[in-house]
Structure formats: C-alpha cells, structure tokens
N, C-alpha and C positions, 0 to 999 in steps of 0.2 A: 297495638300492645300498650298497656298503661305505662306511663313514665315511672322509672324506678328511682329510688333515693339517690341523690347526687347527680341526676341528669335533668336537663331542662326539657319540658314537654314541647313537642312540635305544635304549630298552630292547628294542624288537623286533629292531633290528640286532644288539645285543649278544647276545641270545639266539640269533639265527641264526648268528652267528660262533662261539659256544660249541658249538652243535650240530654244526658242521662239524669240530670237533676230536675226536680220539679220546679215550677216557677217560684214557689215560696222559698226554695233552697238555693236558688241561683243568686249570685251577688247582685244587689240592686244598684241602679245608677246613683250617683251622688245626689244628696238631698236638693241642693241648688235652691233657686228661687221660684221654680215652677215654670211651666210652659207659658210663654208670652201670650199666646192666643187664649189659654185658659184664664190667666190673670185678667186680661182685658175684658173677656166675656163676663167674668165674675164681678168685676167692678162696674161694668156697664149695666148689669141687671140691678145692682144696688142703686145706681143713679136713676135708672128707670123707675124703680120702686118709689123713690122720693117724688116722682112725678105726680103722685096722688094729691099732693098739696098744691099743685099748680094747674090741674085740669078741672073741668066742670065736675061738680059733685052731684051724684044721684044715689038715692038710698039703696038701689039694687046693686050698686057696685061693691060695697063692703059685704053685703049678704052673699054675693057671688064669690068674693074672695074667701070668706069663711067656708062656704060650701066646697070650693076647690081645695082649700087647706085640709079639710076633713077627708075628702075623697082621696086625695093624693097622699095624705098622711097615713091613711089606712093601707094604701098600696105599699108604703114603706114599712110600717110597723107590722102589720099582719102578713103582708106579702113578702117583701124582701127579707125581713128579719125573721119573723116567727115561722114562716113557711119555707122559703128558699134556703135560709141559713140553718134553721134548726129542725125543719120537718116536724113541727109541733102539732100538726093536724094533717088530715088527708082531704083531697078534693079531686074533682075531675079535671080532665085535660083542658076543657074550655075555661073553667074558672081559674085554673092555674095560669093560663095565658092572660086572662083579664087582670089578675093580680099583678103580673109582670108589666102589663100596659099601664095600670094605674101608678105603679111605682116609677116606671120610666117617665111618665108625664110630669113627675116632680123634678126632672132634670138632675137626678143624682146618679146618672149612668145606669148601666144595665143590671138586671137582677143577679147575674152570675158574678160580675165584677164586685158588686156590693156585698153579696153573701159570701163570696170567697174570701175577701179581706176581713169580713166579720168573723169567719171561722178561724182565720189566723189570729185575730184579736183574742179569741177565747183560748186558743192553744198556747199563746204567749202573753197572757194578760199582764200588763204593767211590767213586762220584761223588755229587754232591748229590741226584740223582734216584733213587739207589738206595734202595728202601724200608727196608732194614735193614742199613746199613753201620756197623760200629763205628769205622771210619776217618773217614767223613764226619759221623758223629754220635757218640752215646755208646754204651757197652757195654749199658747198661740199655735204651736205645732199640732196639738191634739184637736184643737177646734177648727182651724182653717188650713194651716200650713201643709198638712199631709194631703189634703184634697187637691190643692193647686200644684203640688209638687209633681215633677216628672217621675219620681221614684216609684210610684204605684200605678203606672199606666197599664201594666200587664194584667190580664184577667186570669184568675187562679183556677183554671179549668181542672188542674190536677186535684184540687180540693173539692170540686163540684161535679165529679163524674156521674153522680146520680141524675143529672139533668142533661147529659150528653145525648141521650136517645131522642130528645124532642127537637125536631128541626125548627119548629116555630119559635122555640126559646132561643135557638142559635141565631135566627134571623133578627129577633128582637134585640139580642145582645149586640149584633153588628150594627143595627140602625137604632140604637137606644135614644138618640136625640129626636127622632121623628115624632113620638107621641107628645112630648113636651112642646115642640115647635108647632105642631098641629093645633094643640090646645091654645097656645098663645095667639096664633093666627085667628082661630075661631073667636076668641075673646075680643080681638081687635075688629074683626068684621062685624060682630053683633053689637059691640059696645063702643066702638071707636077708640079714640085715644084714652078715654077714661077706662074702658074695659081692659085695654092693654096694660096700662099702668097698674091697675089693681091686680091683674094677673101676676105681674112681676113682684108686687108687694107680697102677695100670697106665697110666691115661690121663695122669696128671700126669707120671710119669717119661718117658713118650713125648713129651709136650710139650717138656720141657726138653732131652731128647736131640735132638729136631729143632731146637730153637732154638739149641743149641750150634753147629750148623753155621754159622749166621749170625754168631754172636758170636765164639766161640772160634777157629773155623777161618779167621778173617781177622786173628788176632792171635798165635796160638801154633802152632808147628809148623815143618815144613821145606818149603822151596820148591824142588821138583825142576825146575820149569819157570819161566822168566822171563815170567810173564803180566803184563798191564798193570794188574792189580789186586793186592791183598794176600793173595790166597787161599793157604792153607797146608794141608799134609797133617798130620793129627793122629790117631795110632793110637788114643788114648783115645776120641775122638769116634767114630771108625770102629767101635769095638767096640759102642758103645751105639746106633749108627744103622744097623746091618746093612751097613756098608761105605760110608756117605756121608761119612765123615771124611777120605777121600782127596780133599780139596776142591781142592787145587792141580792134581792130575791132572784133575779134572772141569772146572775152568775152562780148562785147556789144550785139552781135547777134550770139549766138553759133550755131544755126541751119542752118546758111548759108553755101551753098556749095562753095561759093566764099569768100575768106578771104581778098584778096586785093580789097577793095571797090573802090579805084580810078583807073583810067586807067593806071597810071604809077606805080602802086603797083604790082610788078611781082608776079604772082601766077600760076606757071606751072601746079599744080594739077588741078586748075580750067580750064585752057586751054585744058587739056586732057579730063576732064569730059565733057566740052562743046562739044568737038569734038566727043566723044562717044555718046552724046545725039543725034547728027545728024543722026547716023545710028541705033538708037533705043536700044543701049546696056544699057544706063541709061536714066532716065526720071524724070520729076517733080523735077528738081533742085531748091532747095529753095534759095531765095535771100531776103535780108532785104528790107522792105517796105520803100518808100520815107519818111514816118513819122518816122520810126526808124533811118534812116540816118540823120535826122535833129534834133533828140532828144539828150539831155545830151552832147552837144558839148562843148569841151574846146576851147580855143583860138589857141591850137597847131595844 
C-alpha cells in the first residue's frame, strides 16, 4: 500500500516505488569523481596513445589508425547515433549487429547504453536532466566528467524497448568491451607495439571527437534553426565526427539520416549510408521535409 501523507514509507514500500520508476526517472547516484577503474583505464589509454612518439614509426601505422577511426567512427555516428538512438533508417538484422559491433569496438560502451542516454539528452537538452550539457553544468562535465562518473552506469532499457527483442544485441550490450579489446589485440599481434600504440591513439582521438559534439556544439557555432536548446552547427567538429557537427540541424530534425542539410555541409556518414542504400544494405533513409527545412529559421 503506498505511503500516505504524514507517514514514513517502509523499506519494502520504498523499494517497490523505486522499482515502478524507469531508470531515467530513478534518483541517480551522486556525481562523485567517477569509478576508479574507469578513470585509471581512461588515463592509461591516453598514456598509451602518446606511445606513438616513442615506438618505431612505419607509414602503415597512421594509415591503419585513420582507417580504424573512420570504421569505428561510422559505427558511432551512423550506428549508435543515427540508427540505434534515432531509427533514421532501416536495415537487416545482420547489418544491425555489425553496426553495433563497429560502435562497440570504439570502446564507448554498448549501443543500448549509448543510445539510451542520447535519447535522454534530446528529451531534456540543456536542462538539469541532460546527462552532458555544458549549459546546465560545466564544459569539463559535458566533455569527460559524465563519461567517467558512476552516475550514468545504468543502461536505459526503458527508453530502448524497440531493441529488447534482439538477443544478439543484449549479448553485445553485456559484453560491450569484447569487440574493442579484440581489435586492440589484433593490432598488437599484427603490428607489435607500434600497432598497439596507434590503435590507442585512434581510440583516444575518436573519444574526444565524439565528446566535442556534447561540449563544443552547444557553445560554439551557428544556429540556423531556433531550437529550444543551445545546439549549434560547427564545421570543425563536423570534420572530425564524419558529419555529426551539424548539431543544430540535428536537434531541429533528430530523425534525419543526413545531418549536413546543405550540399556544402560535409557529412561522410551520410555519403556512406547513401552508398549502402544503392546496394540494399540500408533503406528508408529519413530526411527532413521541405516544410521542416523552412521552419524556425534564424538569420544565420
């Protein structure tokens, strides 16, 4: 029986009430300084990335790093973001899993964790409930702090019910570190210490490229559309994120598979998706309507 006004809830009642709340509605742990294991791993990867300046140099190493950056970046931008978070296009079950694997190999946790928190971001953009707003919190928090904090360890399955029916996605979510670790081991086996250090360098650059969308793109850039948040278009971020820097465009029409709305707005993820649609790997790529493109325009 629910606790009435003027009475204290029993532990059993409190637990029952908490169980009735979705993950995003339940009180989160204190922000704190983050998990010690996470912080150490995060710092260790940055130190390993600097190893590229101390190991033997081979031209294949930076080429490999760029290739891994694009492959895993596409897994994040087209997979985790445009597909899992926004369902901006359709694909088959095999390629859906491959998108999840590519994204997981970037060591940014699983597709459901990533996409669930991103849906929360859109629901509460630049409000107190936003996991990573530089407006509601600090730039440090929006860029790195929220990632290493214990506050967001839970996976928002309540916001991602559309993927609960896929057991392979559930397995990938549970073992989300495996693809990234396997890729790192492969780079080490094939390329030795040089290959391993360049793998970490690629991973770290991809980290901060992704994080810039949260921090930089809510502070610097142009606002084509008068959205309710502070999202901005930033060409510099777009270059390093395969097109994700057109963030104001995205917040105006989140379900679009294309984020560079103008021909001159570089969007490599869109170019790849469009190419894949020609051979039937993806289909029903969603785009903003002419009416949406003409609405809520600023002068910029």
